[in-house]
VEXDREN-2710 file (C-alpha; in Angstrom, 1 decimal):
% VEXDREN-2710
k/r/px/py/pz
1/UNK/-78.0/-47.3/-8.8
2/UNK/-80.2/-49.9/-10.4
3/UNK/-83.3/-48.1/-8.9
4/UNK/-82.1/-44.8/-10.3
5/UNK/-81.8/-46.4/-13.8
6/UNK/-85.3/-47.9/-13.5
7/UNK/-86.8/-44.5/-12.4
8/UNK/-85.0/-42.7/-15.1
9/UNK/-86.2/-45.2/-17.7
10/UNK/-89.8/-44.9/-16.6
11/UNK/-89.6/-41.1/-16.7
12/UNK/-88.1/-41.1/-20.2
13/UNK/-90.8/-43.5/-21.4
14/UNK/-93.5/-41.2/-19.9
15/UNK/-92.0/-38.1/-21.6
16/UNK/-91.9/-39.8/-24.9
17/UNK/-95.5/-41.0/-24.6
18/UNK/-96.7/-37.4/-24.2
19/UNK/-94.3/-35.8/-26.7
20/UNK/-96.0/-33.7/-29.4
21/UNK/-96.9/-35.5/-32.6
22/UNK/-94.7/-33.1/-34.6
23/UNK/-91.5/-34.1/-32.7
24/UNK/-92.0/-37.8/-32.4
25/UNK/-89.8/-40.4/-34.0
26/UNK/-87.3/-39.2/-36.6
27/UNK/-88.6/-39.3/-40.1
28/UNK/-92.3/-38.3/-39.5
29/UNK/-92.4/-34.6/-40.4
30/UNK/-93.9/-35.3/-43.9
31/UNK/-96.6/-37.5/-42.4
32/UNK/-97.4/-34.9/-39.8
33/UNK/-97.6/-32.1/-42.5
34/UNK/-99.8/-34.3/-44.7
35/UNK/-102.1/-35.1/-41.9
36/UNK/-102.3/-31.4/-40.8
37/UNK/-102.9/-30.2/-44.3
38/UNK/-100.3/-27.4/-44.5
39/UNK/-96.7/-26.5/-43.9
40/UNK/-95.9/-24.5/-40.8
41/UNK/-93.1/-22.1/-41.6
42/UNK/-91.0/-20.1/-39.2
43/UNK/-90.1/-16.7/-40.6
44/UNK/-88.7/-13.3/-39.4
45/UNK/-90.9/-10.8/-37.6
46/UNK/-90.7/-8.5/-40.6
47/UNK/-87.8/-8.1/-43.0
48/UNK/-88.7/-6.6/-46.4
49/UNK/-87.7/-8.7/-49.3
50/UNK/-87.3/-11.9/-47.2
51/UNK/-90.3/-12.4/-45.0
52/UNK/-92.6/-9.4/-44.3
53/UNK/-96.4/-9.1/-43.7
54/UNK/-98.5/-6.4/-45.1
55/UNK/-101.3/-4.6/-43.1
56/UNK/-103.7/-7.5/-44.0
57/UNK/-101.3/-10.2/-42.8
58/UNK/-100.2/-11.3/-46.2
59/UNK/-96.6/-12.5/-46.2
60/UNK/-94.1/-11.8/-49.0
61/UNK/-90.3/-12.3/-49.5
62/UNK/-87.7/-14.8/-50.7
63/UNK/-88.1/-17.0/-47.6
64/UNK/-91.9/-16.8/-47.8
65/UNK/-91.8/-17.9/-51.4
66/UNK/-89.5/-20.8/-50.5
67/UNK/-92.1/-22.1/-48.0
68/UNK/-94.8/-21.6/-50.6
69/UNK/-92.8/-23.7/-53.1
70/UNK/-92.5/-26.5/-50.5
71/UNK/-96.3/-26.4/-50.1
72/UNK/-96.8/-26.5/-53.8
73/UNK/-94.4/-29.4/-54.2
74/UNK/-96.2/-31.4/-51.5
75/UNK/-99.8/-30.4/-51.9
76/UNK/-99.9/-29.0/-55.4
77/UNK/-101.1/-25.8/-53.7
78/UNK/-98.7/-23.0/-52.7
79/UNK/-101.4/-21.5/-50.4
80/UNK/-101.2/-24.5/-48.0
81/UNK/-98.7/-22.8/-45.7
82/UNK/-98.9/-20.9/-42.5
83/UNK/-96.3/-18.5/-41.1
84/UNK/-95.0/-18.1/-37.6
85/UNK/-93.0/-14.9/-37.0
86/UNK/-90.0/-15.7/-34.8
87/UNK/-87.3/-13.6/-33.2
88/UNK/-83.7/-14.6/-33.7
89/UNK/-83.7/-15.8/-30.1
90/UNK/-86.8/-17.9/-30.6
91/UNK/-86.2/-19.6/-33.9
92/UNK/-84.1/-22.6/-33.0
93/UNK/-86.4/-23.5/-30.0
94/UNK/-89.3/-23.3/-32.4
95/UNK/-87.9/-25.9/-34.8
96/UNK/-86.5/-28.1/-32.0
97/UNK/-89.9/-28.2/-30.2
98/UNK/-91.9/-28.9/-33.4
99/UNK/-93.7/-25.6/-33.3
100/UNK/-92.6/-25.1/-37.0
101/UNK/-91.6/-27.6/-39.7
102/UNK/-89.0/-25.3/-41.3
103/UNK/-87.1/-22.2/-40.3
104/UNK/-86.9/-20.0/-43.4
105/UNK/-85.8/-16.9/-41.7
106/UNK/-82.6/-15.4/-43.2
107/UNK/-80.6/-17.7/-40.9
108/UNK/-76.9/-18.3/-41.3
109/UNK/-75.6/-21.8/-41.7
110/UNK/-72.7/-22.2/-39.3
111/UNK/-70.9/-25.3/-37.9
112/UNK/-72.1/-24.7/-34.3
113/UNK/-75.7/-24.4/-35.4
114/UNK/-75.5/-27.4/-37.7
115/UNK/-73.9/-29.7/-35.1
116/UNK/-75.0/-28.5/-31.6
117/UNK/-78.6/-27.2/-31.9
118/UNK/-80.5/-30.2/-33.2
119/UNK/-81.1/-28.7/-36.6
120/UNK/-79.9/-29.4/-40.2
121/UNK/-79.2/-26.9/-42.9
122/UNK/-79.9/-28.4/-46.3
123/UNK/-79.4/-25.6/-48.9
124/UNK/-78.4/-21.9/-49.2
125/UNK/-81.1/-19.7/-50.8
126/UNK/-79.1/-16.5/-50.3
127/UNK/-75.4/-15.9/-50.0
128/UNK/-74.8/-12.9/-47.8
129/UNK/-72.3/-11.2/-45.5
130/UNK/-72.3/-8.9/-42.5
131/UNK/-72.0/-5.1/-43.0
132/UNK/-72.6/-1.8/-41.4
133/UNK/-75.0/1.1/-41.9
134/UNK/-74.3/4.7/-40.7
135/UNK/-75.8/8.1/-41.1
136/UNK/-74.3/9.9/-44.1
137/UNK/-73.6/13.0/-42.0
138/UNK/-71.3/11.0/-39.7
139/UNK/-68.7/11.4/-42.4
140/UNK/-67.7/7.7/-42.3
141/UNK/-67.0/6.0/-45.7
142/UNK/-65.5/2.7/-44.4
143/UNK/-66.1/0.4/-41.5
144/UNK/-62.4/0.7/-40.7
145/UNK/-63.3/4.2/-39.5
146/UNK/-65.7/3.0/-36.8
147/UNK/-63.2/2.9/-33.9
148/UNK/-65.1/3.7/-30.7
149/UNK/-68.5/3.3/-32.3
150/UNK/-71.6/2.1/-30.6
151/UNK/-73.3/-0.7/-32.6
152/UNK/-77.0/-1.7/-32.6
153/UNK/-77.7/-5.3/-33.5
154/UNK/-79.9/-8.3/-32.7
155/UNK/-79.4/-10.8/-29.9
156/UNK/-79.0/-14.5/-30.7
157/UNK/-77.4/-13.9/-34.1
158/UNK/-73.9/-14.3/-35.6
159/UNK/-73.4/-10.6/-35.8
160/UNK/-72.1/-10.0/-32.3
161/UNK/-69.3/-12.5/-32.7
162/UNK/-68.5/-11.3/-36.2
163/UNK/-68.3/-7.7/-34.9
164/UNK/-66.0/-8.8/-32.0
165/UNK/-63.7/-10.6/-34.4
166/UNK/-63.6/-7.7/-36.9
167/UNK/-63.0/-4.9/-34.4
168/UNK/-60.3/-7.0/-32.6
169/UNK/-58.5/-7.8/-35.8
170/UNK/-58.5/-4.1/-36.7
171/UNK/-57.4/-3.0/-33.2
172/UNK/-60.6/-0.9/-32.7
173/UNK/-62.8/-0.3/-29.8
174/UNK/-66.6/-0.6/-29.9
175/UNK/-69.7/-1.1/-27.8
176/UNK/-72.6/-3.4/-28.7
177/UNK/-76.2/-2.6/-27.8
178/UNK/-78.2/-5.8/-28.6
179/UNK/-82.0/-6.2/-28.8
180/UNK/-84.1/-9.3/-29.0
181/UNK/-86.3/-8.0/-31.9
182/UNK/-84.9/-6.6/-35.1
183/UNK/-87.4/-3.7/-35.1
184/UNK/-86.2/-2.7/-31.6
185/UNK/-82.6/-2.5/-32.9
186/UNK/-83.6/-0.5/-35.9
187/UNK/-85.7/1.9/-33.8
188/UNK/-82.7/2.4/-31.5
189/UNK/-80.4/3.2/-34.4
190/UNK/-83.0/5.4/-36.0
191/UNK/-83.4/7.4/-32.7
192/UNK/-79.6/8.0/-32.6
193/UNK/-78.8/5.7/-29.7
194/UNK/-76.1/4.0/-31.9
195/UNK/-73.5/5.2/-34.3
196/UNK/-74.1/2.2/-36.6
197/UNK/-76.4/-0.7/-37.3
198/UNK/-74.9/-4.0/-38.2
199/UNK/-76.5/-7.1/-39.6
200/UNK/-76.5/-9.1/-42.9
201/UNK/-75.8/-6.8/-45.9
202/UNK/-79.1/-7.6/-47.5
203/UNK/-81.0/-6.9/-44.3
204/UNK/-79.3/-3.5/-44.1
205/UNK/-81.0/-2.5/-47.3
206/UNK/-84.3/-3.9/-46.1
207/UNK/-84.2/-2.2/-42.7
208/UNK/-83.1/1.1/-44.2
209/UNK/-86.6/1.3/-45.8
210/UNK/-88.0/1.5/-42.3
211/UNK/-86.0/4.5/-41.2
212/UNK/-87.5/8.0/-40.9
213/UNK/-85.3/9.3/-43.8
214/UNK/-83.8/6.3/-45.6
215/UNK/-81.7/8.5/-47.9
216/UNK/-79.9/9.9/-44.9
217/UNK/-78.2/6.6/-44.3
218/UNK/-75.5/4.7/-46.2
219/UNK/-74.5/1.1/-46.3
220/UNK/-70.7/0.8/-46.0
221/UNK/-69.0/-1.2/-48.7
222/UNK/-67.1/-3.8/-46.6
223/UNK/-68.4/-7.3/-46.1
224/UNK/-66.8/-8.7/-42.9
225/UNK/-68.1/-12.3/-42.8
226/UNK/-69.6/-15.1/-44.8
227/UNK/-73.3/-15.5/-44.1
228/UNK/-74.8/-18.4/-46.1
229/UNK/-78.6/-18.1/-45.4
230/UNK/-80.9/-21.0/-45.8
231/UNK/-83.8/-23.1/-44.5
232/UNK/-83.2/-25.3/-41.5
233/UNK/-85.1/-28.4/-40.3
234/UNK/-84.9/-30.7/-37.3
235/UNK/-82.1/-33.2/-37.2
236/UNK/-82.9/-36.9/-37.7
237/UNK/-85.5/-36.6/-40.5
238/UNK/-83.7/-37.2/-43.7
239/UNK/-86.8/-37.5/-45.9
240/UNK/-88.0/-34.1/-44.8
241/UNK/-84.6/-32.6/-45.2
242/UNK/-84.3/-34.0/-48.7
243/UNK/-87.6/-32.4/-49.7
244/UNK/-86.4/-29.0/-48.4
245/UNK/-83.1/-29.3/-50.2
246/UNK/-84.5/-30.4/-53.5
247/UNK/-87.3/-27.9/-53.7
248/UNK/-84.6/-25.2/-53.6
249/UNK/-82.5/-27.0/-56.1
250/UNK/-85.4/-27.5/-58.4
251/UNK/-86.0/-23.7/-58.5
252/UNK/-82.3/-23.2/-59.4
253/UNK/-82.3/-26.0/-61.9
254/UNK/-85.4/-24.5/-63.6
255/UNK/-83.5/-21.2/-64.0
256/UNK/-80.5/-23.0/-65.4
257/UNK/-82.7/-24.7/-67.9
258/UNK/-84.7/-21.6/-68.9
259/UNK/-87.9/-22.9/-67.3
260/UNK/-90.1/-20.2/-65.8
261/UNK/-93.5/-19.9/-64.2
262/UNK/-94.8/-18.4/-67.5
263/UNK/-93.4/-21.0/-70.0
264/UNK/-93.5/-24.1/-67.9
265/UNK/-96.7/-25.4/-69.5
266/UNK/-95.2/-25.5/-72.9
267/UNK/-91.9/-27.0/-71.6
268/UNK/-93.8/-30.2/-70.9
269/UNK/-93.3/-31.0/-74.6
270/UNK/-89.5/-30.6/-74.4
271/UNK/-87.3/-33.5/-75.5
272/UNK/-84.5/-32.2/-73.2
273/UNK/-83.9/-35.1/-70.7
274/UNK/-83.1/-32.7/-67.9
275/UNK/-86.3/-30.8/-68.4
276/UNK/-88.3/-34.0/-68.6
277/UNK/-86.9/-35.2/-65.3
278/UNK/-87.5/-31.7/-63.6
279/UNK/-91.1/-31.7/-64.7
280/UNK/-91.8/-35.3/-63.6
281/UNK/-92.2/-36.7/-67.1
282/UNK/-89.3/-39.1/-66.6
283/UNK/-88.0/-41.0/-63.5
284/UNK/-89.4/-41.6/-60.0
285/UNK/-87.9/-38.6/-58.2
286/UNK/-91.1/-37.5/-56.6
287/UNK/-91.8/-41.0/-55.4
288/UNK/-88.3/-41.1/-53.9
289/UNK/-89.2/-38.1/-51.9
290/UNK/-92.6/-39.4/-50.9
291/UNK/-94.4/-36.6/-52.8
292/UNK/-96.2/-36.3/-56.2
293/UNK/-94.3/-36.8/-59.5
294/UNK/-95.0/-33.2/-60.5
295/UNK/-93.5/-31.7/-57.3
296/UNK/-91.0/-29.5/-59.1
297/UNK/-93.5/-28.5/-61.8
298/UNK/-95.9/-27.2/-59.2
299/UNK/-93.2/-25.4/-57.2
300/UNK/-92.0/-23.5/-60.3
301/UNK/-95.4/-23.0/-61.9
302/UNK/-96.9/-21.5/-58.8
303/UNK/-93.9/-19.7/-57.3
304/UNK/-91.3/-19.3/-59.9
305/UNK/-87.7/-20.3/-60.6
306/UNK/-84.9/-19.0/-58.4
307/UNK/-84.3/-16.0/-60.6
308/UNK/-87.9/-15.0/-60.6
309/UNK/-88.1/-15.3/-56.9
310/UNK/-85.0/-13.2/-56.4
311/UNK/-86.0/-10.4/-58.8
312/UNK/-89.6/-10.2/-57.5
313/UNK/-88.5/-9.8/-53.9
314/UNK/-85.1/-8.1/-53.7
315/UNK/-83.9/-7.5/-57.2
316/UNK/-82.8/-4.2/-58.8
317/UNK/-86.4/-3.2/-59.8
318/UNK/-87.6/-3.5/-56.2
319/UNK/-87.2/-0.9/-53.4
320/UNK/-84.2/-2.9/-52.1
321/UNK/-82.4/-2.8/-55.5
322/UNK/-80.0/-5.6/-54.8
323/UNK/-77.9/-7.0/-57.7
324/UNK/-77.6/-10.8/-58.1
325/UNK/-73.9/-10.8/-57.2
326/UNK/-73.0/-14.1/-55.4
327/UNK/-76.6/-15.2/-55.9
328/UNK/-76.3/-15.3/-59.7
329/UNK/-76.2/-18.7/-61.3
330/UNK/-72.8/-20.4/-61.5
331/UNK/-72.9/-19.9/-65.2
332/UNK/-73.0/-16.1/-64.6
333/UNK/-70.2/-16.0/-62.1
334/UNK/-72.4/-16.6/-59.0
335/UNK/-72.6/-19.4/-56.4
336/UNK/-76.1/-20.7/-57.1
337/UNK/-75.6/-24.2/-58.5
338/UNK/-78.1/-27.1/-58.5
339/UNK/-77.0/-30.8/-58.3
340/UNK/-78.5/-32.7/-61.2
341/UNK/-81.9/-34.2/-61.0
342/UNK/-81.1/-37.6/-62.4
END
C-alpha cells in the first residue's frame, strides 16, 4: 500500500509539472491573460444576437460584447480578445482544460453545472427560458398541443431534461432528436424531420432567421423553464471570477446611472459619488481587481452600457426584435440589478 501511495504521488507530481500554464495553480488566470496579451473567449458556433461571425470572421453579439468589455477593462483595448467557437458538448471541457479563459456562450447557470463541472458562474447577462418553435401551418398555438411531437434540439444542454419534465407533467408523449451542433438541429427542423424545435426562447428568434422561410414559423408563447444565461470561469480563481462579475455589473451600473458610451467623457466631471467610483475617479476598485483604475470607464466607453449592448444586438430595432422584458433594469420592472461599486 505504501508503494502504491509513493507511485501515485510521483505520478501526480509529474502531471502537475507538465500541466498547461493556463490551468496551473488557482488564481493565475489574470497573470496568464496579461502575459498572453489577449482574452481567449469561448463562444457559440453561431447564434445571431449572442455570438455570430460574419463572412470575414468578425464576431458580434451580446456574449461577444461581454468578452470585448473584459478585454477593455484589462488592457484598455476591446480588440484584445480572440474567440473560440464551441459546441454545447465541448464548452465545459474547454474551460476546464484552459483552452479558453471564459465561456460566454448563452450557457444556463444551474446547480449541477456550478457544483460538479469545475466551473463558476458569476453573473447573469441574459435572463431567458426554454420555448418551442413550430411551422405556422401545423395549426399549433400552444406547447400544450404538442402531444406526440418529434422535437429537434442540441445535445449537452438543459433542453432535453426540461422537455422531459414538461411533457411528463402534462401527460404528453414526445420524441427527442438531438444533435451536437445547433446548426445541425436547425437544419433538421428546417427539412421537416421534426415537428418542433426547442431551445432558449431568445435562441428560437435567432435561429428562425436561418430558416428557408422565417415567416412560416412561429415561436409558441409558453416559457417552460428558467434559463439564467451568463459567463462561466474555472473554479478556484476568485480574482478572475471577480473581474468577470464586476465587468458585467459595471455595464449595468452605467445604465442605471445614465452613463453611456457617448456621454462617458463628459461624465468624468460629475460630482455624483457613484459615477466617480464607476469611472475610477474615486476609490481603489481597479487595484482591488488587479487591473487599471479606469477599467469600467474603458469597458463602457468602448463597448457600451448594458442597455446599449442589448439594443444593439437583440433589441426591438434588430432582426431579432426582442423586448427587454426580464432583462430590463430593476427600476423598470426587470431583473438586471448591479450591486453597488463602493
